[in-house]
C-alpha positions, 0 to 999 in steps of 0.5 A: 294472671294466675290465682294461687291455691289454698288454704293449705296447712303444714301438719308438722305442728299438729301431729301427735300421739292422740287422735285425730293427729296420730295418722294421716287419714284422721289428721287429713279429715280434721284439716278438711273439717277446718276448711283446708283444701291441702296438707303439707306433709312432714316426711320425718313423721312416721305416724303420717308418712313413710318416706322410704316407701314413697321413694320406692313405690309410686303405688304407695304415693297413689295410696297416700294421695287417695287417703287425702282425697277421700278425707277432702284435701290434696297434698300440697307438697312434702317437707324435709325441714328437719333432714335439710337442717342436718345436711350442714351442721356446725359442731357447736350444734351437733348435740342439739340437732342430733335428735333430728336424725335416725337413732343409728346415726346419732353421735356420728356427724359424718354418718348423720350428714350422709343420712340427711342427704339420702333422705333428701334424695328419697324426697326427690324420688317421692316428689316425682312419684307424686308429680309435685312441682315444689318441695320445702326444706331448710338448708342447714348452717355452717357459718351461723355461729359467726353471724355477728362479726366479733371477733373479726371474721377471718377473710374468706371464712364465709365464702368457704362456708357457702362453697361447702354448703353448695357442694353438699346441696347441688347433687340434691338439687340435681336429684330434684331437677331430674323429677321436675321439682323445685326446692323451696328453702325456708329463709330462716334465722339459724340457717346460713340462708337467713335473708335476701343477701345470704340467699344470693350468696347461696344461689351464686355458690350453686351456680344459679341452679334453676331448682334453688328456690324460696319458701317465702315466710314473712314471719322470719323477716318481721323478727329481723326487720327486713322489708318482706313486701319488697322481698317479693319484688326482688325475688318473686321469680324464685318463690315456689312456696308460701308459708302463711305465718304471722309475727310481731316485733315490739322492741323495748328499752331492754331488748331488740332483735336479739331478744335477750335470751328470753323465752318466746312469751317474753321476746320482743320478736315472737311468732303469732297466730294468723291475724294476731301479729303485725304482718301485712297479709293484704299487701303480701297476697296482692303482691304475690297475685301481681307476680302470678304466684300460683302455688299454695298458701300454707298455714304454718302455725306457731304461737306462744299464746294461742292454743293450736286448735284455735289457731288452726280453726281461725287459719283457714278462713283467714287465708281464704279471705286474703286469697285473690281471684285474679281478674281476667279483664281491666276494671275500666273496660266498660269505658273502652272505645275499642281499638282503631289504629287509624284513630290512634294516629289521629289522636296523636296527630300522626299523619298517615 
């Protein structure tokens, strides 16, 4: 059995324009000061990281790794959530997502999509330079506006959407395969891959590509009332990354899963700081240990109530207290009588 690594922290929600959140050295030291052992880097944030330079220069990647080591943390992996979202965008969301892209391609969906693909391929090269075995991202969405089958969906509409999604992603997956790195898709509402069934559809469309993996985040499953523990039983062979994020779902006579267009504070389903929600992390960490998950446990902090600094301070000890150092022996070895094949046969009444 294997032991996972952690605690790590995803820096996206903490990066900002004031110290210590405005450069990698300072934010890495801040994370280490809270007890984190790893940081997950958002590649779109130029205050922390230069993706183009990382794709072109292993020396730059070594420098970035050194900055983090000196601060007391290592890099868990890279994230391209925002760029991955732009690999596939339904026209209904063109304007809403345009801000994720570089200024020069905004307002031009074709150029924006090409830019996003190039970003992912640069992330693959950078991951190879770092020697990472995993990468986390979003898959994007073409079919999301048709989630609810009213009006009735035309036959083949969803199949066509997943075929196109796979067509865009397989060359990217091949680029990651070339450097020995898995791509962990965060299964998330707003993406075409938002639960186990849609992941299977995407995986099939990608012809079971070995690098098509999962960034497991139970919070999104709480909000859609999916069994997040059984999910691990079903898909553990495809889980390459783990976002430790809490959530709660409190339906009322007024709202349920869809939450009635309410702001986060008033939604039936909302994200919470670690320990403040309803996720059974003891069951999750036990289940992942059972299946030999040996990558990182990374805090992704989001909460409509608690301050980010408090959430970060509480997150590292919360994760550390749930991590399991897996046993190297059976708990009842003390009662073992040893192994004797002849004795086994006698006990079973087998002659000879």
